[in-house]
C-alpha positions, 0 to 999 in steps of 0.5 A: 547493495544497487540503489537507484533515485526510485528505490530510495525514495521508495524506501524513504516513504515507507519510513516516512509511514512506518514512522507516522502508523507508530509501527504498526502493520494493520494500522499502516496497512489502513492508512495506505489503503485510505490514501489509495481510496482518497487518490482513487476518488480524486482521480475518478476511478473504481478500483475492484478487487478480485477475491481468492476462489476456492482452488486459488486458496487451496494451493 
């Protein structure tokens, strides 16, 4: 596999977060969301999320 330093760090970080969430995907996502919300607040960013339209859901 062709790994670079950034990819290696990404994989290490994901493993740490997965271990912290005890391999529970719902907890991993909730923890990640909380980190993103905290970072956005600290950086004074307003994150907005789109909602899928019926057309997008049907596709």
